C-alpha positions as a Markdown table, in Angstrom:
| # | Residue | x | y | z |
|---|---|---|---|---|
| 1 | Unk | 104.5 | 85.0 | 122.1 |
| 2 | Unk | 107.6 | 86.5 | 120.0 |
| 3 | Unk | 106.2 | 85.6 | 116.4 |
| 4 | Unk | 103.0 | 86.7 | 117.3 |
| 5 | Unk | 104.5 | 90.3 | 118.6 |
| 6 | Unk | 106.6 | 90.7 | 115.3 |
| 7 | Unk | 103.6 | 89.9 | 113.3 |
| 8 | Unk | 101.7 | 92.1 | 115.3 |
| 9 | Unk | 104.2 | 95.2 | 115.0 |
| 10 | Unk | 105.0 | 94.5 | 111.8 |
| 11 | Unk | 101.6 | 94.6 | 111.1 |
| 12 | Unk | 100.5 | 97.9 | 112.8 |
| 13 | Unk | 103.4 | 99.4 | 110.9 |
| 14 | Unk | 102.3 | 98.3 | 107.6 |
| 15 | Unk | 99.1 | 99.5 | 108.1 |
| 16 | Unk | 100.3 | 102.9 | 109.2 |
| 17 | Unk | 102.2 | 102.4 | 105.6 |
| 18 | Unk | 98.9 | 101.8 | 104.2 |
| 19 | Unk | 97.3 | 104.9 | 106.2 |
| 20 | Unk | 99.9 | 107.0 | 103.5 |
| 21 | Unk | 97.8 | 106.1 | 100.6 |
| 22 | Unk | 95.2 | 106.2 | 102.3 |
| 23 | Unk | 95.4 | 109.9 | 103.3 |
| 24 | Unk | 95.0 | 111.4 | 99.7 |
| 25 | Unk | 91.5 | 109.3 | 99.5 |
| 26 | Unk | 90.2 | 111.7 | 102.5 |
| 27 | Unk | 91.8 | 114.4 | 101.6 |
| 28 | Unk | 90.4 | 114.8 | 98.9 |
| 29 | Unk | 86.6 | 113.2 | 100.0 |
| 30 | Unk | 87.1 | 115.5 | 103.2 |
| 31 | Unk | 87.6 | 118.5 | 100.6 |
| 32 | Unk | 85.6 | 117.9 | 97.3 |
| 33 | Unk | 83.0 | 115.2 | 98.6 |
| 34 | Unk | 84.3 | 113.2 | 95.8 |
| 35 | Unk | 85.5 | 109.3 | 96.3 |
| 36 | Unk | 88.9 | 108.8 | 94.6 |
| 37 | Unk | 89.8 | 105.2 | 93.0 |
| 38 | Unk | 92.6 | 107.1 | 91.5 |
| 39 | Unk | 95.3 | 107.1 | 94.5 |
| 40 | Unk | 97.0 | 104.2 | 93.9 |
| 41 | Unk | 97.9 | 105.0 | 90.6 |
| 42 | Unk | 98.8 | 108.1 | 91.7 |
| 43 | Unk | 100.8 | 106.4 | 94.3 |
| 44 | Unk | 102.4 | 104.6 | 91.8 |
| 45 | Unk | 103.2 | 107.6 | 89.6 |
| 46 | Unk | 104.3 | 109.9 | 92.4 |
| 47 | Unk | 107.2 | 106.9 | 92.9 |
| 48 | Unk | 107.8 | 107.1 | 89.0 |
| 49 | Unk | 108.6 | 110.7 | 89.6 |
| 50 | Unk | 110.4 | 110.6 | 92.4 |
| 51 | Unk | 112.8 | 107.9 | 90.7 |
| 52 | Unk | 113.0 | 109.8 | 87.7 |
| 53 | Unk | 114.0 | 113.3 | 89.2 |
| 54 | Unk | 116.9 | 111.3 | 90.7 |
| 55 | Unk | 117.9 | 110.1 | 87.4 |
| 56 | Unk | 118.7 | 113.5 | 86.8 |
| 57 | Unk | 121.4 | 113.3 | 89.4 |
| 58 | Unk | 119.9 | 114.7 | 92.1 |
| 59 | Unk | 119.8 | 113.7 | 95.9 |
| 60 | Unk | 116.5 | 111.9 | 96.6 |
| 61 | Unk | 115.8 | 114.5 | 99.1 |
| 62 | Unk | 115.6 | 117.0 | 96.5 |
| 63 | Unk | 113.9 | 115.0 | 93.9 |
| 64 | Unk | 111.0 | 114.4 | 96.7 |
| 65 | Unk | 109.9 | 118.0 | 96.7 |
| 66 | Unk | 110.6 | 118.3 | 93.2 |
| 67 | Unk | 108.5 | 115.4 | 92.7 |
| 68 | Unk | 105.6 | 116.8 | 94.8 |
| 69 | Unk | 105.3 | 120.1 | 93.3 |
| 70 | Unk | 104.9 | 118.1 | 89.9 |
| 71 | Unk | 102.3 | 115.7 | 91.7 |
| 72 | Unk | 100.4 | 119.0 | 93.5 |
| 73 | Unk | 100.5 | 120.6 | 89.3 |
| 74 | Unk | 99.1 | 117.4 | 87.7 |
| 75 | Unk | 96.4 | 117.5 | 90.5 |
| 76 | Unk | 95.0 | 120.8 | 89.2 |
| 77 | Unk | 95.6 | 119.7 | 85.4 |
| 78 | Unk | 93.5 | 116.7 | 86.4 |
| 79 | Unk | 90.7 | 119.2 | 88.2 |
| 80 | Unk | 90.6 | 121.3 | 85.1 |
| 81 | Unk | 90.7 | 118.8 | 82.5 |
| 82 | Unk | 88.7 | 116.0 | 84.0 |
| 83 | Unk | 86.6 | 117.1 | 87.1 |
| 84 | Unk | 85.8 | 120.4 | 86.0 |
| 85 | Unk | 83.5 | 118.6 | 82.9 |
| 86 | Unk | 81.8 | 116.5 | 85.5 |
| 87 | Unk | 79.9 | 119.5 | 87.0 |
| 88 | Unk | 76.3 | 118.5 | 87.6 |
| 89 | Unk | 77.0 | 115.0 | 86.8 |
| 90 | Unk | 75.9 | 112.4 | 89.5 |
| 91 | Unk | 78.7 | 110.8 | 91.9 |
| 92 | Unk | 78.9 | 107.7 | 90.3 |
| 93 | Unk | 79.6 | 109.7 | 86.8 |
| 94 | Unk | 82.9 | 110.8 | 88.6 |
| 95 | Unk | 83.7 | 108.0 | 90.9 |
| 96 | Unk | 83.8 | 105.9 | 87.4 |
| 97 | Unk | 85.8 | 109.1 | 85.9 |
| 98 | Unk | 89.0 | 108.1 | 88.5 |
| 99 | Unk | 88.6 | 104.6 | 88.1 |
| 100 | Unk | 88.9 | 105.4 | 84.4 |
| 101 | Unk | 92.3 | 107.5 | 85.4 |
| 102 | Unk | 93.3 | 104.8 | 87.4 |
| 103 | Unk | 93.3 | 102.4 | 84.9 |
| 104 | Unk | 94.8 | 105.3 | 82.3 |
| 105 | Unk | 97.8 | 105.5 | 84.5 |
| 106 | Unk | 98.4 | 102.0 | 85.8 |
| 107 | Unk | 99.1 | 100.9 | 81.9 |
| 108 | Unk | 100.4 | 104.5 | 80.8 |
| 109 | Unk | 103.1 | 105.2 | 83.4 |
| 110 | Unk | 104.9 | 101.7 | 83.4 |
| 111 | Unk | 104.6 | 101.6 | 79.6 |
| 112 | Unk | 106.5 | 105.0 | 78.9 |
| 113 | Unk | 109.1 | 105.1 | 81.5 |
| 114 | Unk | 109.5 | 101.2 | 82.0 |
| 115 | Unk | 107.8 | 98.3 | 84.4 |
| 116 | Unk | 111.0 | 96.7 | 85.5 |
| 117 | Unk | 111.2 | 97.9 | 89.8 |
| 118 | Unk | 113.0 | 101.3 | 89.7 |
| 119 | Unk | 114.9 | 101.4 | 92.9 |
| 120 | Unk | 114.7 | 104.2 | 95.6 |
| 121 | Unk | 117.4 | 104.9 | 98.0 |
| 122 | Unk | 116.4 | 106.5 | 100.6 |
| 123 | Unk | 119.7 | 106.2 | 102.8 |
| 124 | Unk | 117.5 | 103.8 | 105.4 |
| 125 | Unk | 119.5 | 101.2 | 106.8 |
| 126 | Unk | 117.8 | 97.3 | 105.7 |
| 127 | Unk | 119.3 | 95.6 | 108.9 |
| 128 | Unk | 116.2 | 95.3 | 110.7 |
| 129 | Unk | 115.8 | 96.6 | 114.4 |
| 130 | Unk | 116.3 | 93.6 | 117.0 |
| 131 | Unk | 114.3 | 93.5 | 120.1 |
| 132 | Unk | 114.6 | 90.5 | 121.8 |
| 133 | Unk | 113.3 | 87.8 | 119.4 |
| 134 | Unk | 111.4 | 90.6 | 117.6 |
| 135 | Unk | 112.6 | 91.8 | 113.8 |
| 136 | Unk | 111.3 | 95.7 | 113.2 |
| 137 | Unk | 111.6 | 96.8 | 110.0 |
| 138 | Unk | 113.6 | 100.2 | 109.6 |
| 139 | Unk | 111.6 | 101.6 | 106.7 |
| 140 | Unk | 108.2 | 100.1 | 107.6 |
| 141 | Unk | 109.3 | 101.6 | 111.2 |
| 142 | Unk | 110.3 | 105.6 | 109.6 |
| 143 | Unk | 106.9 | 105.2 | 107.4 |
| 144 | Unk | 105.0 | 104.6 | 110.3 |
| 145 | Unk | 106.3 | 108.0 | 112.1 |
| 146 | Unk | 105.9 | 109.5 | 108.6 |
| 147 | Unk | 102.5 | 109.0 | 108.6 |
| 148 | Unk | 101.3 | 110.2 | 112.2 |
| 149 | Unk | 103.2 | 113.2 | 111.3 |
| 150 | Unk | 101.5 | 113.8 | 107.8 |
| 151 | Unk | 97.9 | 113.0 | 109.2 |
| 152 | Unk | 98.9 | 115.3 | 112.2 |
| 153 | Unk | 99.6 | 118.1 | 109.8 |
| 154 | Unk | 96.2 | 117.2 | 107.8 |
| 155 | Unk | 94.5 | 117.9 | 111.3 |
| 156 | Unk | 96.0 | 121.0 | 111.6 |
| 157 | Unk | 96.0 | 122.4 | 108.0 |
| 158 | Unk | 91.8 | 121.6 | 108.1 |
| 159 | Unk | 91.9 | 124.0 | 110.8 |
| 160 | Unk | 93.0 | 127.0 | 108.9 |
| 161 | Unk | 91.2 | 129.4 | 106.9 |
| 162 | Unk | 91.8 | 127.8 | 103.3 |
| 163 | Unk | 91.0 | 124.0 | 105.3 |
| 164 | Unk | 87.5 | 125.2 | 106.2 |
| 165 | Unk | 86.8 | 126.4 | 103.1 |
| 166 | Unk | 87.7 | 123.4 | 101.3 |
| 167 | Unk | 85.6 | 121.3 | 104.3 |
| 168 | Unk | 82.6 | 123.9 | 103.2 |
| 169 | Unk | 82.9 | 122.8 | 99.4 |
| 170 | Unk | 82.7 | 119.2 | 100.4 |
| 171 | Unk | 79.5 | 119.8 | 102.7 |
| 172 | Unk | 78.1 | 121.8 | 99.9 |
| 173 | Unk | 79.7 | 122.9 | 96.2 |
| 174 | Unk | 75.9 | 125.5 | 95.6 |
| 175 | Unk | 75.7 | 126.9 | 99.0 |
| 176 | Unk | 79.7 | 127.5 | 98.7 |
| 177 | Unk | 79.4 | 128.9 | 95.3 |
| 178 | Unk | 76.6 | 131.3 | 96.4 |
| 179 | Unk | 79.0 | 132.6 | 99.6 |
| 180 | Unk | 81.8 | 132.8 | 96.8 |
| 181 | Unk | 84.1 | 130.2 | 97.4 |
| 182 | Unk | 85.5 | 128.8 | 94.4 |
| 183 | Unk | 84.5 | 125.3 | 94.1 |
| 184 | Unk | 86.7 | 124.4 | 90.7 |
| 185 | Unk | 90.0 | 126.0 | 92.9 |
| 186 | Unk | 89.3 | 124.1 | 96.2 |
| 187 | Unk | 88.8 | 120.6 | 94.4 |
| 188 | Unk | 91.8 | 121.3 | 92.2 |
| 189 | Unk | 93.7 | 122.2 | 95.7 |
| 190 | Unk | 92.5 | 118.8 | 97.0 |
| 191 | Unk | 93.4 | 116.7 | 94.3 |
| 192 | Unk | 97.1 | 118.4 | 94.3 |
| 193 | Unk | 97.6 | 117.7 | 98.0 |
| 194 | Unk | 96.3 | 114.2 | 97.3 |
| 195 | Unk | 99.2 | 114.4 | 95.2 |
| 196 | Unk | 102.2 | 115.6 | 97.7 |
| 197 | Unk | 100.7 | 112.8 | 99.8 |
| 198 | Unk | 101.3 | 109.8 | 97.0 |
| 199 | Unk | 104.8 | 111.3 | 96.8 |
| 200 | Unk | 105.4 | 110.4 | 100.4 |
| 201 | Unk | 103.2 | 107.0 | 100.2 |
| 202 | Unk | 105.7 | 106.4 | 96.8 |
| 203 | Unk | 108.6 | 107.3 | 98.0 |
| 204 | Unk | 108.9 | 105.2 | 101.1 |
| 205 | Unk | 106.9 | 101.9 | 99.3 |
| 206 | Unk | 109.4 | 102.5 | 96.5 |
| 207 | Unk | 111.9 | 102.4 | 98.7 |
| 208 | Unk | 110.3 | 99.3 | 100.5 |
| 209 | Unk | 109.4 | 97.2 | 97.2 |
| 210 | Unk | 111.2 | 99.1 | 94.4 |
| 211 | Unk | 108.9 | 100.9 | 91.6 |
| 212 | Unk | 106.4 | 99.8 | 88.9 |
| 213 | Unk | 102.9 | 99.1 | 88.3 |
| 214 | Unk | 102.3 | 97.1 | 91.6 |
| 215 | Unk | 102.8 | 100.2 | 93.7 |
| 216 | Unk | 99.0 | 101.0 | 92.1 |
| 217 | Unk | 97.5 | 98.2 | 93.7 |
| 218 | Unk | 97.9 | 99.5 | 97.2 |
| 219 | Unk | 94.5 | 101.1 | 96.4 |
| 220 | Unk | 92.9 | 97.9 | 97.5 |
| 221 | Unk | 94.0 | 98.1 | 101.4 |
| 222 | Unk | 93.4 | 101.8 | 101.7 |
| 223 | Unk | 90.3 | 101.4 | 100.3 |
| 224 | Unk | 89.6 | 99.3 | 103.5 |
| 225 | Unk | 91.1 | 101.7 | 105.2 |
| 226 | Unk | 89.1 | 104.3 | 104.5 |
| 227 | Unk | 85.7 | 102.5 | 104.8 |
| 228 | Unk | 86.4 | 100.8 | 108.2 |
| 229 | Unk | 88.0 | 104.3 | 109.7 |
| 230 | Unk | 86.0 | 106.6 | 107.9 |
| 231 | Unk | 85.9 | 107.8 | 104.4 |
| 232 | Unk | 85.7 | 111.9 | 105.6 |
| 233 | Unk | 87.6 | 110.5 | 109.0 |
| 234 | Unk | 91.5 | 112.2 | 109.2 |
| 235 | Unk | 92.1 | 110.6 | 112.3 |
| 236 | Unk | 90.5 | 107.0 | 111.0 |
| 237 | Unk | 93.2 | 106.4 | 108.7 |
| 238 | Unk | 95.3 | 105.6 | 111.3 |
| 239 | Unk | 92.9 | 103.5 | 113.5 |
| 240 | Unk | 91.7 | 102.0 | 110.1 |
| 241 | Unk | 95.0 | 101.2 | 109.0 |
| 242 | Unk | 96.3 | 99.5 | 111.8 |
| 243 | Unk | 93.5 | 97.5 | 112.1 |
| 244 | Unk | 93.7 | 96.3 | 109.0 |
| 245 | Unk | 97.4 | 96.6 | 108.9 |
| 246 | Unk | 97.4 | 93.8 | 112.1 |
| 247 | Unk | 94.0 | 91.6 | 110.8 |
| 248 | Unk | 96.1 | 91.4 | 107.2 |
| 249 | Unk | 99.2 | 90.3 | 109.1 |
| 250 | Unk | 98.4 | 88.8 | 111.7 |
| 251 | Unk | 95.5 | 86.1 | 110.3 |
| 252 | Unk | 97.6 | 85.3 | 107.5 |
| 253 | Unk | 100.5 | 84.9 | 109.6 |
| 254 | Unk | 98.5 | 81.5 | 110.7 |
| 255 | Unk | 96.4 | 81.1 | 108.3 |
| 256 | Unk | 98.4 | 80.9 | 104.8 |
| 257 | Unk | 100.5 | 77.7 | 105.8 |
| 258 | Unk | 97.5 | 75.8 | 106.7 |
| 259 | Unk | 95.0 | 77.2 | 103.1 |
| 260 | Unk | 98.4 | 77.5 | 100.9 |
| 261 | Unk | 98.9 | 81.6 | 101.0 |
| 262 | Unk | 96.8 | 84.5 | 99.1 |
| 263 | Unk | 94.7 | 84.7 | 103.0 |
| 264 | Unk | 95.8 | 88.9 | 103.1 |
| 265 | Unk | 93.1 | 89.4 | 100.1 |
| 266 | Unk | 90.5 | 87.1 | 101.5 |
| 267 | Unk | 90.5 | 89.1 | 105.0 |
| 268 | Unk | 90.8 | 92.7 | 103.4 |
| 269 | Unk | 87.8 | 91.7 | 101.5 |
| 270 | Unk | 86.2 | 90.7 | 104.7 |
| 271 | Unk | 86.5 | 93.9 | 106.3 |
| 272 | Unk | 85.2 | 95.8 | 103.7 |
| 273 | Unk | 82.3 | 93.6 | 103.2 |
| 274 | Unk | 82.2 | 93.4 | 106.9 |
| 275 | Unk | 82.6 | 97.2 | 107.8 |
| 276 | Unk | 80.0 | 98.5 | 104.9 |
| 277 | Unk | 77.2 | 95.8 | 106.6 |
| 278 | Unk | 77.4 | 96.8 | 110.3 |
| 279 | Unk | 79.0 | 100.3 | 110.1 |
| 280 | Unk | 79.2 | 101.8 | 106.2 |
| 281 | Unk | 80.0 | 105.3 | 107.5 |
| 282 | Unk | 82.6 | 103.6 | 109.3 |
| 283 | Unk | 84.1 | 103.9 | 112.8 |
| 284 | Unk | 85.1 | 107.7 | 113.1 |
| 285 | Unk | 83.3 | 108.8 | 109.7 |
| 286 | Unk | 80.3 | 110.9 | 109.9 |
| 287 | Unk | 76.9 | 109.5 | 109.2 |
| 288 | Unk | 75.0 | 112.0 | 107.1 |
| 289 | Unk | 71.2 | 111.5 | 107.1 |
| 290 | Unk | 68.9 | 113.3 | 104.9 |
| 291 | Unk | 65.1 | 113.6 | 105.3 |
| 292 | Unk | 63.2 | 112.6 | 102.0 |
């Protein structure tokens, strides 16, 4: 029973850490209506940015805000140089563009800054919290708390005047232009916000496993989270993250010894496939019905 509880708690906290990555995906989709397949590479790049600023001799808690400003600016640059050229193009072309950006950053950033794991010390004790026979990872626990706080802040943001404008852009670009909303600026801000979320995710995941190209592979579970929770639902990243984390931890915890390992990816893949087949808009996603 203790083993199951440890897997359950570990899975839930890992899922909340996945939510940090998935939140950037949802922020862009909810603000610009564009699926962002570059979020994994943004998290990796943000982790490198935190490490690089720390390498200048600055404290990590100073480095994180500086890295957040860098990544916000990077998001604005992506919109100005890449996405603005895609106005009027089919959505699939924009998706392919973000995928190309993911592949480019995944190779370019480690190639320039080094592919060996870079440490990020957040000052979190590596000794687990022990409750009875259950061991809880401190980084995952703090990461889960930060994820909940960030999701709450995102919900409040979308109730503000600027957040309402971004939601309007996501619903209809042409109508937003017609009422005087700068669609280009809104899309740039959404990418900037996703960059800030990536910094938080990159710092926490980087402190747990080091910063290298493998951080970009977090895109895979993050996609499962947003598909399950709903690509346009901020609360969905929490529920989806917990479910993906629990299923991806508990099931492999019992099956890996029998199957020889690697069942986590199989479970994640099945979550994506079954959700698309049964409820393609996710648990909390909005079902759009168009008249033909």
